[in-house]
Each structure stands twice: as C-alpha cells, then as structure tokens.
All heavy atoms as an XYZ file, in Angstrom:
753
protein
N     -66.450     41.403      9.316
C     -65.185     40.661      9.142
C     -64.338     40.877     10.371
O     -64.380     41.888     11.074
C     -64.482     41.163      7.889
C     -65.257     40.914      6.573
S     -65.752     39.248      6.272
C     -64.360     38.500      5.679
N     -63.403     39.936     10.528
C     -62.548     39.943     11.679
C     -61.127     39.558     11.263
O     -60.973     38.701     10.403
C     -63.002     39.010     12.767
N     -60.170     40.142     11.903
C     -58.754     39.802     11.555
C     -58.297     38.948     12.691
O     -58.416     39.293     13.871
C     -57.864     41.063     11.433
C     -58.438     42.085     10.440
C     -56.473     40.715     11.142
C     -58.411     41.629      9.003
N     -57.691     37.814     12.343
C     -57.083     36.924     13.304
C     -55.589     36.703     13.069
O     -55.245     36.490     11.855
C     -57.816     35.483     13.235
C     -59.137     35.550     14.022
C     -60.286     35.907     13.323
C     -59.244     35.179     15.274
C     -61.497     35.938     13.961
C     -60.402     35.136     15.985
C     -61.580     35.511     15.320
N     -54.824     36.660     14.077
C     -53.413     36.320     14.030
C     -53.238     34.960     14.582
O     -53.721     34.690     15.705
C     -52.532     37.332     14.771
N     -52.579     34.050     13.844
C     -52.386     32.715     14.311
C     -50.904     32.492     14.336
O     -50.202     32.533     13.262
C     -53.091     31.671     13.399
C     -52.897     30.236     13.842
C     -54.594     31.995     13.247
N     -50.418     32.042     15.462
C     -48.989     31.659     15.637
C     -48.891     30.168     15.748
O     -49.492     29.559     16.658
C     -48.364     32.410     16.807
C     -46.864     32.070     17.005
C     -46.345     32.746     18.239
O     -46.838     33.648     18.757
N     -45.118     32.258     18.613
N     -48.053     29.596     14.895
C     -47.872     28.072     14.865
C     -46.475     27.761     15.424
O     -45.567     28.540     15.188
C     -48.026     27.530     13.420
C     -49.256     27.905     12.703
C     -49.158     27.263     11.304
C     -50.468     27.353     13.406
N     -46.343     26.642     15.990
C     -45.059     26.048     16.274
C     -44.964     24.761     15.494
O     -45.998     24.042     15.528
C     -44.818     25.789     17.755
O     -45.859     25.036     18.236
C     -44.760     27.067     18.522
N     -43.908     24.475     14.795
C     -43.779     23.350     13.948
C     -43.283     22.128     14.744
O     -42.518     22.276     15.705
C     -42.770     23.599     12.776
C     -43.194     24.745     11.797
C     -42.397     25.516     11.225
C     -44.568     24.826     11.508
C     -42.730     26.464     10.289
C     -44.985     25.812     10.580
C     -44.044     26.599      9.964
N     -43.642     20.947     14.179
C     -43.154     19.691     14.791
C     -43.177     18.778     13.599
O     -43.583     19.061     12.454
C     -44.045     19.202     15.906
C     -45.552     18.994     15.499
C     -46.356     18.595     16.659
C     -47.804     18.337     16.259
N     -48.655     17.909     17.384
N     -42.590     17.506     13.835
C     -42.542     16.534     12.740
C     -41.983     17.212     11.451
O     -42.577     17.102     10.368
C     -43.968     15.939     12.468
C     -44.577     15.360     13.658
O     -43.898     14.863     14.602
N     -45.884     15.431     13.722
N     -40.784     17.728     11.580
C     -40.218     18.545     10.544
C     -40.053     17.838      9.137
O     -40.355     18.356      8.170
C     -38.826     19.106     10.923
C     -38.460     20.291     10.037
O     -39.303     21.175      9.875
N     -37.272     20.277      9.504
N     -39.696     16.542      9.185
C     -39.533     15.810      7.892
C     -40.880     15.666      7.173
O     -40.996     15.960      5.986
C     -38.951     14.450      8.123
C     -37.509     14.460      8.517
O     -36.846     15.495      8.232
O     -36.969     13.501      9.073
N     -41.889     15.397      7.926
C     -43.224     15.329      7.407
C     -43.757     16.675      6.958
O     -44.359     16.869      5.853
C     -44.257     14.722      8.440
C     -45.660     14.653      7.929
C     -45.811     13.637      6.844
N     -47.179     13.506      6.438
C     -47.630     13.512      5.202
N     -46.773     13.444      4.197
N     -48.956     13.427      4.860
N     -43.454     17.751      7.670
C     -43.848     19.073      7.399
C     -43.274     19.460      5.944
O     -43.960     20.035      5.090
C     -43.479     20.063      8.407
C     -43.881     21.495      8.106
C     -43.490     22.470      9.175
N     -42.117     22.559      9.311
C     -41.301     23.385      8.516
N     -41.819     24.151      7.619
N     -40.018     23.503      8.743
N     -42.010     19.167      5.782
C     -41.356     19.539      4.557
C     -41.965     18.781      3.371
O     -42.074     19.290      2.220
C     -39.847     19.262      4.642
C     -39.126     20.260      5.610
C     -37.683     19.879      5.744
C     -39.348     21.736      5.251
N     -42.350     17.560      3.635
C     -43.130     16.787      2.501
C     -44.385     17.430      2.107
O     -44.727     17.436      0.909
C     -43.318     15.385      2.995
C     -42.199     14.492      3.142
C     -42.574     13.142      3.835
O     -43.739     12.817      3.866
O     -41.606     12.414      4.256
N     -45.122     17.915      3.092
C     -46.463     18.444      2.893
C     -46.386     19.944      2.504
O     -47.362     20.522      1.947
C     -47.320     18.292      4.206
C     -48.702     18.899      4.028
C     -47.401     16.859      4.535
N     -45.283     20.654      2.675
C     -45.202     22.031      2.515
C     -45.668     22.570      1.142
O     -46.428     23.586      1.093
C     -43.841     22.590      2.821
C     -43.731     24.109      2.777
C     -42.452     24.615      3.299
N     -41.224     24.203      2.649
C     -40.057     24.527      2.958
N     -39.805     25.243      4.041
N     -39.084     24.107      2.142
N     -45.272     21.851      0.023
C     -45.811     22.422     -1.291
C     -47.405     22.602     -1.283
O     -47.898     23.523     -1.769
C     -45.248     21.426     -2.255
C     -44.031     20.888     -1.642
C     -44.399     20.821     -0.149
N     -48.068     21.531     -0.872
C     -49.515     21.622     -0.845
C     -50.045     22.616      0.134
O     -51.038     23.297     -0.134
C     -50.187     20.221     -0.733
O     -49.770     19.679      0.562
N     -49.382     22.792      1.238
C     -49.779     23.842      2.260
C     -49.638     25.180      1.600
O     -50.510     26.052      1.720
C     -48.832     23.629      3.441
C     -48.789     24.864      4.326
N     -49.853     25.164      5.209
C     -47.825     25.752      4.514
C     -49.499     26.357      5.870
N     -48.294     26.656      5.479
N     -48.511     25.436      0.928
C     -48.289     26.711      0.353
C     -49.335     26.977     -0.862
O     -49.751     28.124     -1.000
C     -46.889     26.885     -0.119
C     -45.974     27.009      1.096
C     -44.550     27.389      0.713
N     -43.788     27.675      1.910
C     -42.431     27.922      1.872
N     -41.827     27.964      0.769
N     -41.855     28.235      2.987
N     -49.614     25.975     -1.550
C     -50.672     26.124     -2.662
C     -51.951     26.603     -1.994
O     -52.742     27.426     -2.563
C     -50.803     24.834     -3.447
C     -49.718     24.563     -4.362
C     -49.848     23.191     -5.049
O     -50.981     22.694     -5.166
O     -48.884     22.689     -5.513
N     -52.327     25.888     -0.890
C     -53.553     26.165     -0.130
C     -53.505     27.651      0.303
O     -54.557     28.375      0.136
C     -53.729     25.240      1.028
C     -55.002     25.445      1.774
C     -56.235     25.236      1.249
C     -54.951     25.853      3.127
C     -57.389     25.492      1.995
C     -56.046     26.053      3.903
C     -57.315     25.893      3.326
O     -58.411     26.120      4.052
N     -52.426     28.063      0.859
C     -52.320     29.511      1.292
C     -52.442     30.399      0.202
O     -53.075     31.483      0.341
C     -50.961     29.697      2.093
C     -50.805     28.998      3.420
C     -49.449     29.389      3.970
C     -51.901     29.214      4.343
N     -51.871     30.105     -0.947
C     -51.969     30.939     -2.142
C     -53.478     31.127     -2.573
O     -53.899     32.209     -2.947
C     -51.112     30.454     -3.251
N     -54.229     30.014     -2.453
C     -55.633     30.102     -2.856
C     -56.362     30.978     -1.857
O     -57.317     31.677     -2.270
C     -56.281     28.715     -2.965
O     -56.405     28.129     -1.660
N     -56.078     30.856     -0.627
C     -56.692     31.774      0.454
C     -56.279     33.210      0.211
O     -57.175     34.109      0.378
C     -56.332     31.260      1.800
C     -56.783     30.007      2.304
C     -56.144     29.537      3.615
C     -58.303     29.921      2.334
N     -55.090     33.477     -0.153
C     -54.630     34.815     -0.491
C     -55.386     35.377     -1.651
O     -55.846     36.592     -1.638
C     -53.180     34.835     -0.713
C     -52.544     36.133     -1.077
C     -52.175     36.931      0.146
N     -51.448     38.173     -0.217
C     -51.799     39.298      0.124
N     -52.731     39.547      1.012
N     -51.063     40.377     -0.270
N     -55.600     34.539     -2.608
C     -56.281     35.033     -3.761
C     -57.753     35.420     -3.606
O     -58.280     36.280     -4.268
C     -56.247     33.897     -4.959
N     -58.411     34.729     -2.588
C     -59.756     35.037     -2.251
C     -59.870     36.136     -1.209
O     -61.010     36.467     -0.772
C     -60.519     33.794     -1.765
O     -59.901     33.340     -0.583
C     -60.500     32.772     -2.859
N     -58.663     36.573     -0.650
C     -58.749     37.637      0.342
C     -58.861     37.177      1.834
O     -59.007     37.957      2.703
N     -58.921     35.783      1.978
C     -59.068     35.237      3.335
C     -57.676     35.301      4.134
O     -57.711     35.403      5.318
C     -59.548     33.837      3.267
C     -60.940     33.696      2.658
C     -61.981     34.355      3.592
C     -63.345     34.185      2.996
N     -64.337     34.933      3.861
N     -56.565     35.243      3.403
C     -55.294     35.257      4.009
C     -54.678     36.639      3.706
O     -54.477     36.965      2.544
C     -54.351     34.117      3.509
C     -52.993     34.051      4.095
C     -53.008     33.674      5.557
C     -52.117     33.115      3.334
N     -54.298     37.396      4.740
C     -53.695     38.700      4.575
C     -52.216     38.552      4.301
O     -51.688     39.093      3.447
C     -53.921     39.591      5.834
C     -53.241     40.929      5.726
C     -55.472     39.736      6.032
N     -51.564     37.775      5.133
C     -50.145     37.463      5.048
C     -49.715     36.224      5.817
O     -50.537     35.911      6.743
C     -49.246     38.746      5.466
O     -47.931     38.510      5.087
C     -49.362     38.929      6.935
N     -48.575     35.678      5.500
C     -48.150     34.501      6.247
C     -46.685     34.271      5.969
O     -46.213     34.737      4.953
C     -48.956     33.278      5.764
N     -46.074     33.629      6.875
C     -44.697     33.259      6.662
C     -44.058     32.688      7.867
O     -44.529     32.885      9.070
N     -42.942     31.890      7.729
C     -42.254     31.284      8.805
C     -41.377     32.358      9.578
O     -41.006     33.378      8.958
C     -41.410     30.263      8.137
C     -41.084     30.874      6.742
C     -42.349     31.627      6.415
N     -41.092     32.048     10.793
C     -40.169     32.825     11.573
C     -38.738     32.507     11.064
O     -38.514     31.478     10.442
C     -40.297     32.513     13.087
C     -41.564     33.040     13.678
C     -42.502     32.097     14.104
C     -41.957     34.351     13.703
C     -43.722     32.462     14.651
C     -43.158     34.753     14.240
C     -44.019     33.835     14.743
N     -37.853     33.403     11.324
C     -36.463     33.315     10.788
C     -35.814     31.978     11.188
O     -35.016     31.447     10.521
C     -35.654     34.516     11.163
N     -36.163     31.507     12.403
C     -35.557     30.223     12.910
C     -36.186     29.020     12.366
O     -35.863     27.919     12.650
C     -35.470     30.212     14.422
C     -36.835     30.242     15.020
O     -37.909     30.193     14.353
O     -36.779     30.301     16.358
N     -37.258     29.150     11.569
C     -38.053     28.122     10.964
C     -38.672     27.104     11.984
O     -38.834     25.955     11.662
C     -37.217     27.395      9.887
C     -38.164     26.684      8.860
O     -39.157     27.229      8.538
O     -37.766     25.626      8.369
N     -38.959     27.629     13.238
C     -39.523     26.764     14.189
C     -41.028     27.037     14.340
O     -41.701     26.368     15.130
C     -38.864     26.990     15.577
C     -37.415     26.513     15.554
C     -36.812     26.718     16.964
C     -35.333     26.179     16.923
N     -34.701     26.403     18.268
N     -41.579     27.937     13.480
C     -42.965     28.217     13.555
C     -43.329     29.317     12.504
O     -42.397     29.632     11.707
N     -44.510     29.757     12.504
C     -44.936     30.753     11.601
C     -46.024     31.639     12.139
O     -46.686     31.287     13.126
C     -45.480     30.013     10.318
N     -46.279     32.794     11.439
C     -47.341     33.650     11.773
C     -48.229     33.828     10.564
O     -47.692     34.054      9.465
C     -46.776     35.051     12.192
C     -47.801     36.090     12.544
C     -48.590     35.651     13.835
C     -47.203     37.404     12.682
N     -49.584     33.694     10.728
C     -50.479     33.840      9.597
C     -51.573     34.840     10.123
O     -52.024     34.753     11.199
C     -51.112     32.454      9.317
C     -50.114     31.333      8.902
C     -49.812     30.521     10.106
C     -50.664     30.507      7.808
N     -51.976     35.675      9.227
C     -53.017     36.676      9.502
C     -54.121     36.457      8.531
O     -53.967     36.488      7.335
C     -52.484     38.097      9.399
C     -53.558     39.133      9.735
C     -51.235     38.278     10.317
N     -55.370     36.199      9.079
C     -56.533     35.931      8.310
C     -57.566     37.001      8.375
O     -57.691     37.603      9.494
C     -57.183     34.606      8.725
C     -56.254     33.390      8.523
C     -55.413     32.924      9.518
C     -56.409     32.681      7.360
C     -54.676     31.810      9.283
C     -55.628     31.537      7.144
C     -54.705     31.110      8.186
O     -53.991     29.945      7.956
N     -58.318     37.288      7.252
C     -59.458     38.185      7.339
C     -60.669     37.307      6.993
O     -60.943     36.973      5.891
C     -59.269     39.196      6.284
C     -60.323     40.316      6.209
O     -61.296     40.218      6.979
O     -60.116     41.269      5.531
N     -61.401     37.029      8.094
C     -62.565     36.082      7.991
C     -63.791     36.652      8.677
O     -63.699     37.623      9.423
C     -62.137     34.679      8.619
C     -61.100     34.002      7.815
C     -61.679     34.856     10.060
N     -64.865     35.946      8.554
C     -66.162     36.440      9.176
C     -66.078     36.273     10.680
O     -66.484     37.190     11.404
C     -67.322     35.626      8.661
N     -65.435     35.181     11.150
C     -65.423     34.936     12.601
C     -64.498     33.770     12.873
O     -63.943     33.169     11.942
C     -66.823     34.627     13.140
C     -67.619     33.523     12.364
O     -66.895     32.607     11.868
O     -68.796     33.590     12.369
N     -64.401     33.374     14.133
C     -63.430     32.314     14.449
C     -63.952     30.954     13.913
O     -63.103     30.147     13.612
C     -63.298     32.240     16.038
C     -62.224     31.244     16.421
C     -61.919     31.221     17.887
O     -62.231     32.245     18.648
O     -61.457     30.207     18.404
N     -65.184     30.781     13.804
C     -65.672     29.529     13.256
C     -65.163     29.314     11.797
O     -64.713     28.257     11.424
C     -67.211     29.503     13.224
O     -67.694     29.640     14.615
C     -67.787     28.251     12.618
N     -65.220     30.402     10.996
C     -64.707     30.303      9.615
C     -63.233     30.021      9.641
O     -62.748     29.244      8.913
C     -65.070     31.547      8.824
C     -64.516     31.483      7.442
C     -64.720     32.692      6.587
O     -65.028     33.815      7.181
O     -64.562     32.620      5.373
N     -62.509     30.727     10.501
C     -61.024     30.531     10.618
C     -60.744     29.089     10.957
O     -59.873     28.390     10.316
C     -60.458     31.418     11.748
C     -58.971     31.178     12.015
C     -58.138     31.256     10.778
C     -58.462     32.026     13.089
N     -61.450     28.474     11.923
C     -61.140     27.075     12.223
C     -61.560     26.122     11.118
O     -60.842     25.146     10.915
C     -61.919     26.722     13.552
C     -61.334     27.543     14.754
C     -61.560     26.888     16.084
N     -60.883     27.553     17.130
C     -59.699     27.372     17.634
N     -58.965     26.355     17.109
N     -59.236     28.038     18.598
N     -62.569     26.427     10.279
C     -62.851     25.654      9.116
C     -61.719     25.728      8.135
O     -61.302     24.760      7.521
C     -64.138     26.125      8.487
C     -65.345     25.788      9.325
C     -66.609     26.450      8.824
O     -66.571     27.295      7.811
O     -67.704     26.235      9.502
N     -61.131     26.954      7.947
C     -60.011     27.124      7.080
C     -58.824     26.346      7.481
O     -58.104     25.668      6.771
C     -59.680     28.636      6.902
C     -60.736     29.321      6.055
C     -58.288     28.834      6.299
C     -60.664     30.795      6.053
N     -58.464     26.413      8.845
C     -57.413     25.713      9.382
C     -57.554     24.140      9.186
O     -56.601     23.424      8.930
C     -57.189     26.054     10.822
C     -56.685     27.483     11.108
C     -56.704     27.741     12.622
C     -55.317     27.724     10.527
N     -58.782     23.696      9.385
C     -59.034     22.288      9.296
C     -58.730     21.757      7.918
O     -58.387     20.542      7.665
C     -60.490     21.930      9.614
N     -58.879     22.590      6.874
C     -58.706     22.177      5.444
C     -57.277     22.341      4.979
O     -56.887     21.919      3.940
C     -59.602     23.052      4.491
C     -61.079     22.737      4.720
C     -61.932     23.654      3.879
C     -63.404     23.419      4.151
N     -64.204     24.461      3.422
N     -56.386     22.949      5.853
C     -55.004     23.176      5.522
C     -54.299     21.844      5.530
O     -54.461     21.052      6.425
C     -54.353     24.090      6.550
C     -52.968     24.543      6.168
O     -52.149     23.630      5.722
O     -52.625     25.662      6.421
N     -53.574     21.515      4.422
C     -52.845     20.165      4.453
C     -51.953     19.919      5.622
O     -51.716     18.711      5.962
C     -52.031     20.292      3.107
C     -52.823     21.177      2.278
C     -53.389     22.215      3.232
N     -51.506     21.013      6.289
C     -50.631     20.753      7.423
C     -51.458     20.122      8.631
O     -50.851     19.473      9.494
C     -50.097     22.117      7.932
C     -48.780     22.527      7.424
C     -48.117     21.786      6.448
C     -48.191     23.612      7.925
C     -46.878     22.219      5.888
C     -46.899     24.103      7.393
C     -46.256     23.280      6.436
O     -45.055     23.749      5.943
N     -52.749     20.372      8.628
C     -53.576     19.966      9.771
C     -53.628     18.434      9.923
O     -53.289     17.828     10.899
C     -54.988     20.556      9.822
O     -54.791     21.977      9.909
C     -55.831     20.075     10.937
N     -54.064     17.675      8.822
C     -54.101     16.243      8.902
C     -52.788     15.588      9.063
O     -52.597     14.460      9.524
C     -54.835     15.751      7.689
C     -54.714     16.878      6.667
C     -54.609     18.146      7.558
N     -51.697     16.333      8.530
C     -50.358     15.795      8.602
C     -49.772     15.940     10.075
O     -48.736     15.381     10.303
C     -49.466     16.537      7.678
N     -50.455     16.687     10.940
C     -50.106     16.863     12.276
C     -48.585     17.387     12.408
O     -47.828     16.844     13.098
C     -50.184     15.560     13.097
C     -50.060     15.776     14.580
O     -50.461     16.865     15.080
O     -49.538     14.851     15.316
N     -48.405     18.508     11.752
C     -47.048     19.065     11.690
C     -46.942     20.448     12.427
O     -45.885     21.103     12.411
C     -46.527     19.179     10.304
C     -46.368     17.827      9.672
C     -47.388     20.166      9.442
N     -47.969     20.830     13.137
C     -47.898     22.084     13.891
C     -48.821     21.962     15.106
O     -49.711     21.203     15.160
C     -48.247     23.282     13.022
C     -49.743     23.370     12.712
C     -50.644     24.060     13.552
C     -50.311     22.755     11.558
C     -51.977     24.121     13.281
C     -51.659     22.855     11.284
C     -52.502     23.550     12.090
O     -53.859     23.627     11.870
N     -48.572     22.904     16.066
C     -49.473     23.165     17.106
C     -49.788     24.696     17.123
O     -48.972     25.450     16.662
C     -48.797     22.862     18.487
C     -48.638     21.399     18.772
O     -49.524     20.643     18.449
O     -47.532     21.049     19.155
N     -50.979     25.004     17.433
C     -51.328     26.407     17.534
C     -50.855     26.991     18.876
O     -51.315     26.535     19.867
C     -52.891     26.669     17.413
C     -53.359     26.181     16.022
C     -53.220     28.120     17.650
C     -54.867     26.254     15.829
N     -49.818     27.870     18.776
C     -49.266     28.480     19.964
C     -50.225     29.596     20.504
O     -50.426     29.791     21.697
C     -47.942     29.025     19.722
N     -50.815     30.268     19.495
C     -51.805     31.359     19.877
C     -52.673     31.582     18.725
O     -52.240     31.607     17.496
C     -50.994     32.617     20.227
C     -51.826     33.708     20.827
C     -51.028     34.713     21.566
O     -49.847     34.790     21.391
O     -51.651     35.449     22.419
N     -53.939     31.896     18.962
C     -54.977     32.218     17.989
C     -55.772     33.360     18.596
O     -56.447     33.140     19.614
C     -55.823     31.045     17.669
C     -56.892     31.208     16.570
C     -57.126     29.873     15.879
C     -58.147     31.885     17.027
N     -55.625     34.578     18.061
C     -56.316     35.750     18.706
C     -56.849     36.657     17.663
O     -56.218     36.864     16.625
C     -55.277     36.520     19.469
C     -54.774     35.742     20.712
C     -53.764     36.494     21.447
N     -54.464     37.561     22.243
C     -53.925     38.305     23.105
N     -52.597     38.207     23.343
N     -54.561     39.263     23.700
N     -58.053     37.196     17.930
C     -58.525     38.215     17.131
C     -57.692     39.482     17.268
O     -57.220     39.840     18.399
C     -60.022     38.580     17.439
C     -60.591     39.461     16.474
C     -62.142     39.699     16.633
O     -62.741     39.031     17.476
O     -62.663     40.568     15.891
N     -57.405     40.207     16.216
C     -56.454     41.307     16.222
C     -57.139     42.541     15.544
O     -57.928     42.403     14.581
C     -55.246     40.910     15.402
C     -54.197     41.951     15.290
C     -53.590     42.666     16.234
C     -53.528     42.338     14.092
N     -52.615     43.442     15.758
C     -52.567     43.217     14.402
C     -53.614     41.896     12.784
C     -51.637     43.871     13.499
C     -52.755     42.482     11.867
C     -51.819     43.437     12.192
N     -56.922     43.692     16.230
C     -57.478     44.922     15.639
C     -56.316     45.835     15.210
O     -55.800     46.506     16.118
C     -58.351     45.550     16.692
C     -59.622     44.781     17.014
C     -60.576     45.524     17.921
N     -61.649     44.623     18.250
C     -62.071     44.382     19.436
N     -61.452     44.965     20.446
N     -63.054     43.582     19.686
N     -55.951     45.771     13.984
C     -54.796     46.593     13.568
C     -55.023     48.076     13.754
O     -56.112     48.545     13.518
C     -54.729     46.283     12.072
C     -55.464     45.056     11.791
C     -56.523     45.003     12.893
N     -53.966     48.740     14.215
C     -54.060     50.165     14.435
C     -54.048     50.901     13.098
O     -54.783     51.867     12.884
C     -52.924     50.640     15.271
C     -52.814     52.079     15.619
C     -54.124     52.580     16.377
C     -51.611     52.391     16.485
N     -53.272     50.459     12.168
C     -53.168     51.017     10.850
C     -53.730     50.095      9.797
O     -53.704     48.942      9.959
C     -51.669     51.294     10.467
C     -51.004     52.241     11.494
C     -50.186     51.835     12.481
C     -51.281     53.650     11.415
C     -49.607     52.683     13.383
C     -50.694     54.491     12.337
C     -49.848     54.020     13.345
N     -54.357     50.624      8.747
C     -54.985     49.776      7.807
C     -53.922     48.821      7.167
O     -52.741     49.103      7.042
C     -55.411     50.704      6.685
C     -55.446     52.061      7.366
C     -54.395     52.040      8.385
N     -54.414     47.630      6.848
C     -53.583     46.671      6.155
C     -53.370     47.097      4.704
O     -54.263     47.501      4.026
C     -54.208     45.247      6.222
C     -54.541     44.773      7.601
C     -55.315     43.482      7.540
C     -53.261     44.478      8.348
N     -52.085     47.041      4.314
C     -51.730     47.508      3.015
C     -51.101     46.355      2.198
O     -50.477     45.462      2.769
C     -50.796     48.673      3.049
N     -51.226     46.386      0.900
C     -50.488     45.455      0.067
C     -49.013     45.714      0.196
O     -48.562     46.855      0.283
C     -50.999     45.652     -1.412
C     -52.368     45.204     -1.717
C     -52.472     43.728     -1.517
O     -51.650     42.917     -1.960
O     -53.518     43.283     -0.949
N     -48.273     44.607      0.141
C     -46.793     44.720      0.115
C     -46.276     44.124     -1.170
O     -46.939     43.372     -1.842
C     -46.203     44.043      1.332
O     -46.449     42.645      1.182
C     -46.723     44.577      2.635
N     -45.044     44.483     -1.498
C     -44.392     43.938     -2.740
C     -43.738     42.591     -2.423
O     -43.189     42.047     -3.352
C     -43.435     44.931     -3.281
O     -42.386     45.193     -2.288
N     -43.708     42.095     -1.168
C     -43.076     40.889     -0.874
C     -44.012     39.739     -1.106
O     -44.763     39.213     -0.717
C     -42.657     40.872      0.539
C     -41.548     41.947      0.762
O     -40.865     42.367     -0.207
N     -41.365     42.404      1.969
C-alpha cells in the first residue's frame, strides 16, 4: 500500500457547490473502505487536501476519475505526491 497526498485548487465555484453533496458522499464511501485517510478544504476554501491509502498511483487516478468533481471540472491538481508519514496515521474524532 502507498499513501498519497493530493492538493487541489478549486475553480468554477458555483458548479463545485452544486456537485459538492455527491462529491462528499463519494469521499464518505472511500473513507468507509479505508481508501481515504482524511480530506478537507483549506480555511480560505480555495482548495483542499486529501490523503489516500491505495495500492499505487494507478489506483489513485482511477479513484480520482470516479469523483463527481472530476467530470464537473471544478478543480485542478496542484500536487499529487506519494507520502511517507513519520508517525502512524491515527483515527481522529473530527
């Protein structure tokens, strides 16, 4: 397994807000299966950070392609990098 951090920048904000409920449902399903470690928008709401636990970059790109945000064209990938956490990932109450 590999951990990937994906930083998004948002665009087409009106369209993004229309699609956001289905995007968040999709993220919840990924979280339930253990594919999504954590995710959330930046405080200025101009982008987001998502952390995935997947087999490889190919699987990650397949997951991103199925995200409702992708066909809606409401984000750009600012950065997509494999990440090696120094400390184990832990469950949070948030």
